[in-house]
DOFI-775295 format. One record per residue (C-alpha): residue number from 1; residue in three letters; chain; x, y, z. Coordinates in nm, 3 decimals, decimal comma, always signed. Example, Ala and Ser with C-alpha at 12.3 -4.5 7.8 and 13.67 -1.06 7.14 Angstrom:
2
  resi  resn  chain       c1       c2       c3
     1   Ala      A   +1,230   -0,450   +0,780
     2   Ser      A   +1,367   -0,106   +0,714
//
This chain:
325
  resi  resn  chain       c1       c2       c3
     1   Unk      A  +25,409   +5,102  +34,618
     2   Unk      A  +25,376   +5,463  +34,704
     3   Unk      A  +25,151   +5,680  +34,915
     4   Unk      A  +25,069   +6,041  +34,850
     5   Unk      A  +24,917   +6,251  +35,122
     6   Unk      A  +24,579   +6,367  +35,174
     7   Unk      A  +24,327   +6,237  +35,107
     8   Unk      A  +24,519   +5,905  +35,197
     9   Unk      A  +24,632   +6,015  +35,551
    10   Unk      A  +24,486   +5,691  +35,701
    11   Unk      A  +24,769   +5,503  +35,511
    12   Unk      A  +25,064   +5,717  +35,652
    13   Unk      A  +25,177   +5,402  +35,831
    14   Unk      A  +25,261   +5,264  +35,480
    15   Unk      A  +25,454   +5,546  +35,356
    16   Unk      A  +25,708   +5,325  +35,176
    17   Unk      A  +25,432   +5,259  +34,926
    18   Unk      A  +25,577   +5,565  +34,729
    19   Unk      A  +25,890   +5,354  +34,626
    20   Unk      A  +25,770   +5,202  +34,312
    21   Unk      A  +25,503   +5,422  +34,185
    22   Unk      A  +25,410   +5,711  +33,955
    23   Unk      A  +25,146   +5,978  +34,050
    24   Unk      A  +24,976   +6,209  +33,790
    25   Unk      A  +24,781   +6,498  +33,950
    26   Unk      A  +24,563   +6,705  +33,736
    27   Unk      A  +24,227   +6,765  +33,584
    28   Unk      A  +24,127   +6,481  +33,381
    29   Unk      A  +23,879   +6,678  +33,194
    30   Unk      A  +23,917   +6,777  +32,821
    31   Unk      A  +24,173   +7,041  +32,768
    32   Unk      A  +24,531   +7,090  +32,614
    33   Unk      A  +24,811   +6,997  +32,840
    34   Unk      A  +25,067   +7,259  +32,803
    35   Unk      A  +25,273   +7,247  +33,145
    36   Unk      A  +25,362   +6,996  +33,395
    37   Unk      A  +25,552   +6,942  +33,712
    38   Unk      A  +25,759   +6,634  +33,791
    39   Unk      A  +25,855   +6,488  +34,141
    40   Unk      A  +26,129   +6,248  +34,042
    41   Unk      A  +26,365   +6,027  +34,240
    42   Unk      A  +26,592   +5,733  +34,226
    43   Unk      A  +26,665   +5,515  +33,918
    44   Unk      A  +26,313   +5,512  +33,800
    45   Unk      A  +26,260   +5,870  +33,834
    46   Unk      A  +26,564   +5,948  +33,645
    47   Unk      A  +26,503   +5,704  +33,359
    48   Unk      A  +26,136   +5,863  +33,329
    49   Unk      A  +26,272   +6,238  +33,329
    50   Unk      A  +26,543   +6,151  +33,047
    51   Unk      A  +26,238   +6,007  +32,840
    52   Unk      A  +26,012   +6,315  +32,884
    53   Unk      A  +26,218   +6,617  +32,916
    54   Unk      A  +26,264   +6,699  +32,576
    55   Unk      A  +25,917   +6,648  +32,469
    56   Unk      A  +25,732   +6,824  +32,766
    57   Unk      A  +25,694   +7,185  +32,874
    58   Unk      A  +25,803   +7,147  +33,239
    59   Unk      A  +25,749   +7,419  +33,509
    60   Unk      A  +25,953   +7,240  +33,772
    61   Unk      A  +26,141   +6,933  +33,868
    62   Unk      A  +26,182   +6,841  +34,225
    63   Unk      A  +26,403   +6,552  +34,387
    64   Unk      A  +26,603   +6,458  +34,670
    65   Unk      A  +26,901   +6,213  +34,743
    66   Unk      A  +26,805   +5,838  +34,748
    67   Unk      A  +26,960   +5,632  +35,051
    68   Unk      A  +27,059   +5,270  +35,057
    69   Unk      A  +27,137   +5,247  +34,691
    70   Unk      A  +27,436   +5,287  +34,451
    71   Unk      A  +27,241   +5,513  +34,205
    72   Unk      A  +27,322   +5,884  +34,243
    73   Unk      A  +27,014   +5,995  +34,057
    74   Unk      A  +26,977   +6,315  +34,260
    75   Unk      A  +27,295   +6,480  +34,075
    76   Unk      A  +27,177   +6,306  +33,752
    77   Unk      A  +26,839   +6,451  +33,767
    78   Unk      A  +26,985   +6,798  +33,864
    79   Unk      A  +27,230   +6,782  +33,583
    80   Unk      A  +26,984   +6,686  +33,313
    81   Unk      A  +26,740   +6,989  +33,426
    82   Unk      A  +27,069   +7,218  +33,381
    83   Unk      A  +27,135   +7,084  +33,047
    84   Unk      A  +26,791   +7,140  +32,927
    85   Unk      A  +26,739   +7,466  +33,110
    86   Unk      A  +26,444   +7,342  +33,336
    87   Unk      A  +26,386   +7,472  +33,665
    88   Unk      A  +26,488   +7,234  +33,941
    89   Unk      A  +26,415   +7,244  +34,337
    90   Unk      A  +26,532   +7,037  +34,618
    91   Unk      A  +26,265   +6,861  +34,831
    92   Unk      A  +26,308   +7,073  +35,127
    93   Unk      A  +26,262   +7,401  +34,941
    94   Unk      A  +25,938   +7,277  +34,758
    95   Unk      A  +25,632   +7,487  +34,811
    96   Unk      A  +25,288   +7,427  +34,681
    97   Unk      A  +25,337   +7,744  +34,493
    98   Unk      A  +25,619   +7,589  +34,305
    99   Unk      A  +25,388   +7,387  +34,096
   100   Unk      A  +25,035   +7,532  +34,163
   101   Unk      A  +25,049   +7,678  +33,774
   102   Unk      A  +25,119   +7,318  +33,612
   103   Unk      A  +24,806   +7,137  +33,463
   104   Unk      A  +24,965   +6,795  +33,569
   105   Unk      A  +25,227   +6,696  +33,826
   106   Unk      A  +25,405   +6,376  +33,779
   107   Unk      A  +25,566   +6,178  +34,086
   108   Unk      A  +25,792   +5,913  +33,997
   109   Unk      A  +25,972   +5,705  +34,284
   110   Unk      A  +25,864   +5,948  +34,528
   111   Unk      A  +25,896   +5,836  +34,875
   112   Unk      A  +25,760   +6,100  +35,083
   113   Unk      A  +25,398   +6,222  +35,162
   114   Unk      A  +25,253   +6,510  +34,987
   115   Unk      A  +25,001   +6,673  +35,182
   116   Unk      A  +24,858   +6,903  +34,950
   117   Unk      A  +24,734   +6,720  +34,622
   118   Unk      A  +24,439   +6,741  +34,373
   119   Unk      A  +24,229   +6,470  +34,464
   120   Unk      A  +24,194   +6,354  +34,106
   121   Unk      A  +24,520   +6,169  +34,046
   122   Unk      A  +24,655   +5,824  +33,903
   123   Unk      A  +24,912   +5,593  +34,077
   124   Unk      A  +25,161   +5,395  +33,818
   125   Unk      A  +25,285   +5,080  +33,996
   126   Unk      A  +25,563   +4,884  +33,826
   127   Unk      A  +25,356   +4,536  +33,789
   128   Unk      A  +25,049   +4,403  +33,620
   129   Unk      A  +24,794   +4,461  +33,884
   130   Unk      A  +24,662   +4,285  +34,072
   131   Unk      A  +24,983   +4,090  +34,071
   132   Unk      A  +25,256   +4,201  +34,303
   133   Unk      A  +25,083   +4,455  +34,505
   134   Unk      A  +25,316   +4,613  +34,760
   135   Unk      A  +25,700   +4,666  +34,774
   136   Unk      A  +25,969   +4,633  +34,504
   137   Unk      A  +25,754   +4,470  +34,271
   138   Unk      A  +25,990   +4,428  +33,996
   139   Unk      A  +26,266   +4,280  +34,223
   140   Unk      A  +26,009   +4,036  +34,357
   141   Unk      A  +25,891   +3,938  +33,985
   142   Unk      A  +26,270   +3,892  +33,868
   143   Unk      A  +26,347   +3,675  +34,157
   144   Unk      A  +26,023   +3,458  +34,098
   145   Unk      A  +26,139   +3,441  +33,718
   146   Unk      A  +25,821   +3,612  +33,600
   147   Unk      A  +25,876   +3,684  +33,233
   148   Unk      A  +25,567   +3,932  +33,194
   149   Unk      A  +25,631   +4,240  +33,392
   150   Unk      A  +25,480   +4,599  +33,320
   151   Unk      A  +25,317   +4,904  +33,468
   152   Unk      A  +24,975   +4,965  +33,578
   153   Unk      A  +24,802   +5,293  +33,626
   154   Unk      A  +24,519   +5,298  +33,869
   155   Unk      A  +24,318   +5,533  +34,100
   156   Unk      A  +24,421   +5,492  +34,456
   157   Unk      A  +24,201   +5,400  +34,729
   158   Unk      A  +24,255   +5,302  +35,125
   159   Unk      A  +24,416   +4,979  +35,048
   160   Unk      A  +24,775   +4,846  +34,922
   161   Unk      A  +24,775   +4,904  +34,540
   162   Unk      A  +24,397   +4,853  +34,504
   163   Unk      A  +24,178   +5,093  +34,300
   164   Unk      A  +24,032   +5,073  +33,947
   165   Unk      A  +24,286   +5,010  +33,666
   166   Unk      A  +24,279   +5,264  +33,404
   167   Unk      A  +24,550   +5,108  +33,190
   168   Unk      A  +24,852   +4,910  +33,165
   169   Unk      A  +25,171   +4,867  +32,962
   170   Unk      A  +25,308   +4,505  +32,956
   171   Unk      A  +25,672   +4,443  +32,940
   172   Unk      A  +25,824   +4,100  +32,843
   173   Unk      A  +26,162   +3,994  +32,966
   174   Unk      A  +26,376   +3,704  +32,883
   175   Unk      A  +26,643   +3,557  +33,128
   176   Unk      A  +26,907   +3,604  +33,225
   177   Unk      A  +26,829   +3,970  +33,284
   178   Unk      A  +26,955   +4,237  +33,534
   179   Unk      A  +26,735   +4,475  +33,738
   180   Unk      A  +26,941   +4,756  +33,571
   181   Unk      A  +26,821   +4,665  +33,241
   182   Unk      A  +26,467   +4,605  +33,327
   183   Unk      A  +26,437   +4,974  +33,506
   184   Unk      A  +26,585   +5,134  +33,183
   185   Unk      A  +26,297   +4,944  +32,992
   186   Unk      A  +26,051   +5,043  +33,267
   187   Unk      A  +26,123   +5,397  +33,233
   188   Unk      A  +26,001   +5,377  +32,866
   189   Unk      A  +25,701   +5,180  +32,983
   190   Unk      A  +25,626   +5,461  +33,219
   191   Unk      A  +25,653   +5,745  +32,941
   192   Unk      A  +25,425   +5,533  +32,710
   193   Unk      A  +25,166   +5,497  +32,962
   194   Unk      A  +25,167   +5,849  +33,083
   195   Unk      A  +25,168   +5,987  +32,721
   196   Unk      A  +24,877   +5,766  +32,623
   197   Unk      A  +24,672   +5,872  +32,949
   198   Unk      A  +24,730   +6,247  +32,905
   199   Unk      A  +24,609   +6,217  +32,562
   200   Unk      A  +24,302   +6,036  +32,668
   201   Unk      A  +24,238   +6,286  +32,938
   202   Unk      A  +24,216   +6,563  +32,696
   203   Unk      A  +23,902   +6,388  +32,536
   204   Unk      A  +23,704   +6,322  +32,844
   205   Unk      A  +23,708   +6,159  +33,173
   206   Unk      A  +23,950   +5,852  +33,232
   207   Unk      A  +23,737   +5,548  +33,326
   208   Unk      A  +23,876   +5,274  +33,508
   209   Unk      A  +23,800   +4,893  +33,587
   210   Unk      A  +23,775   +4,709  +33,904
   211   Unk      A  +24,079   +4,478  +34,009
   212   Unk      A  +24,018   +4,138  +34,035
   213   Unk      A  +24,061   +4,061  +34,396
   214   Unk      A  +24,097   +3,675  +34,323
   215   Unk      A  +24,389   +3,736  +34,117
   216   Unk      A  +24,585   +3,950  +34,365
   217   Unk      A  +24,929   +3,862  +34,493
   218   Unk      A  +25,155   +4,060  +34,731
   219   Unk      A  +25,527   +4,164  +34,738
   220   Unk      A  +25,655   +4,240  +35,113
   221   Unk      A  +25,911   +4,488  +35,182
   222   Unk      A  +26,281   +4,400  +35,190
   223   Unk      A  +26,545   +4,487  +35,436
   224   Unk      A  +26,945   +4,444  +35,457
   225   Unk      A  +26,901   +4,070  +35,573
   226   Unk      A  +26,689   +4,000  +35,243
   227   Unk      A  +26,991   +4,041  +35,032
   228   Unk      A  +27,166   +3,735  +35,181
   229   Unk      A  +27,205   +3,436  +34,948
   230   Unk      A  +27,069   +3,097  +35,029
   231   Unk      A  +27,317   +2,853  +34,893
   232   Unk      A  +27,059   +2,549  +34,920
   233   Unk      A  +26,854   +2,697  +34,641
   234   Unk      A  +26,926   +2,604  +34,273
   235   Unk      A  +27,213   +2,780  +34,070
   236   Unk      A  +26,945   +2,933  +33,831
   237   Unk      A  +26,740   +3,078  +34,147
   238   Unk      A  +27,059   +3,224  +34,291
   239   Unk      A  +27,162   +3,365  +33,955
   240   Unk      A  +26,823   +3,515  +33,935
   241   Unk      A  +26,850   +3,644  +34,293
   242   Unk      A  +27,189   +3,820  +34,213
   243   Unk      A  +27,068   +3,973  +33,889
   244   Unk      A  +26,750   +4,141  +34,077
   245   Unk      A  +26,927   +4,279  +34,365
   246   Unk      A  +27,241   +4,450  +34,145
   247   Unk      A  +27,272   +4,816  +34,057
   248   Unk      A  +27,096   +5,041  +34,167
   249   Unk      A  +27,060   +4,810  +34,489
   250   Unk      A  +27,373   +4,708  +34,696
   251   Unk      A  +27,372   +4,362  +34,570
   252   Unk      A  +27,323   +4,012  +34,667
   253   Unk      A  +27,569   +3,912  +34,989
   254   Unk      A  +27,744   +3,625  +35,135
   255   Unk      A  +28,041   +3,569  +35,347
   256   Unk      A  +28,383   +3,443  +35,252
   257   Unk      A  +28,663   +3,400  +35,522
   258   Unk      A  +28,473   +3,596  +35,769
   259   Unk      A  +28,418   +3,895  +35,537
   260   Unk      A  +28,089   +4,003  +35,377
   261   Unk      A  +28,118   +4,024  +35,017
   262   Unk      A  +27,874   +4,133  +34,754
   263   Unk      A  +27,850   +3,935  +34,429
   264   Unk      A  +27,796   +4,154  +34,126
   265   Unk      A  +27,777   +3,870  +33,835
   266   Unk      A  +27,757   +3,518  +33,835
   267   Unk      A  +27,695   +3,226  +33,572
   268   Unk      A  +27,538   +2,887  +33,589
   269   Unk      A  +27,741   +2,592  +33,492
   270   Unk      A  +27,624   +2,245  +33,430
   271   Unk      A  +27,579   +2,031  +33,749
   272   Unk      A  +27,790   +1,760  +33,874
   273   Unk      A  +27,684   +1,415  +34,060
   274   Unk      A  +27,816   +1,484  +34,397
   275   Unk      A  +27,756   +1,215  +34,638
   276   Unk      A  +27,798   +1,431  +34,939
   277   Unk      A  +27,656   +1,759  +34,793
   278   Unk      A  +27,690   +2,036  +35,053
   279   Unk      A  +27,573   +2,379  +34,930
   280   Unk      A  +27,799   +2,685  +34,967
   281   Unk      A  +28,127   +2,490  +34,944
   282   Unk      A  +28,376   +2,618  +34,692
   283   Unk      A  +28,434   +2,346  +34,432
   284   Unk      A  +28,696   +2,556  +34,225
   285   Unk      A  +28,902   +2,843  +34,184
   286   Unk      A  +28,979   +3,008  +33,860
   287   Unk      A  +29,342   +3,073  +33,761
   288   Unk      A  +29,329   +3,453  +33,818
   289   Unk      A  +29,158   +3,387  +34,173
   290   Unk      A  +28,889   +3,639  +34,062
   291   Unk      A  +28,633   +3,334  +33,993
   292   Unk      A  +28,509   +3,063  +34,191
   293   Unk      A  +28,256   +2,769  +34,145
   294   Unk      A  +28,029   +2,727  +34,432
   295   Unk      A  +27,811   +2,396  +34,483
   296   Unk      A  +27,453   +2,485  +34,518
   297   Unk      A  +27,136   +2,301  +34,619
   298   Unk      A  +27,125   +2,198  +34,286
   299   Unk      A  +27,371   +2,305  +34,005
   300   Unk      A  +27,686   +2,487  +34,029
   301   Unk      A  +27,730   +2,898  +33,999
   302   Unk      A  +28,030   +3,045  +33,897
   303   Unk      A  +28,112   +3,390  +34,076
   304   Unk      A  +28,254   +3,608  +33,803
   305   Unk      A  +28,278   +3,927  +34,003
   306   Unk      A  +28,255   +3,971  +34,392
   307   Unk      A  +28,379   +4,270  +34,586
   308   Unk      A  +28,466   +4,333  +34,951
   309   Unk      A  +28,316   +4,611  +35,201
   310   Unk      A  +28,554   +4,856  +35,039
   311   Unk      A  +28,439   +4,794  +34,684
   312   Unk      A  +28,767   +4,623  +34,587
   313   Unk      A  +28,731   +4,310  +34,380
   314   Unk      A  +28,776   +3,991  +34,569
   315   Unk      A  +29,052   +3,752  +34,499
   316   Unk      A  +28,982   +3,378  +34,606
   317   Unk      A  +29,275   +3,256  +34,817
   318   Unk      A  +29,126   +2,950  +34,995
   319   Unk      A  +28,957   +2,683  +34,828
   320   Unk      A  +28,839   +2,515  +35,157
   321   Unk      A  +28,558   +2,751  +35,249
   322   Unk      A  +28,201   +2,738  +35,272
   323   Unk      A  +28,041   +3,071  +35,162
   324   Unk      A  +27,795   +3,204  +35,410
   325   Unk      A  +27,998   +3,111  +35,724
//
């Protein structure tokens, strides 16, 4: 969810809205698009840039380092621009004059207010609106097990991801699937939808359709506490939770022998008929001690790879442990 400066200053308290959107500024009236500028950040921004940099005439690319993730997209974006001889500018050095000659400006994964904008812009949100309005919609959809994801382009208005929808690009997924895999596919969906809208803008004004409020659902913001695994859930639910919070995020977490550990990869196993089921307890440890089987609220989950705070791989040394304590 993203907010981009004026004329949406009244939404400044919701600046995290920027995290999951793409904004296009520019004249939607008929003309030939020759140059664009890109404000991109994070894994989504990088995935979008690498799909468009060879096919577009770009004036400047702007980015900044992302915090709280494992993805070093800033350096990757900068390197990509250098490889393609495209001008790059850090956010702190950005000025309106940097991109005033561009006919369009695309902002992908941008998390800061932009105070001087053309009022005719389009927001791209990674869900099929009006579903998953709000924060981290893809993560929320993957945790819920939704197999129909996608991207929506809409005209913003005062509200959380409301506004007339101009177009959508659906994306089907099958489970198991990781957020890394989905973000890579979403990069293609963003690029395809942007290309289609730019082509349409050359022929006339873009016309949108009102969202159906009765169908709206919302995804709330996530914090570090929301990475904690609830072992009373089913093994299937926990597997999706782990896959949805992997790279570029820090990873689903729990505790083992008093240490916080991050689980990077896990597998579901057939359940056993425990007469005294106690979720979180270790049932078995693998011969290499790198894997462990955990009793869940329903089913058993095999931890394939877990890491300690120093990012070294965890060795399970004690069977009689309940994860989370």
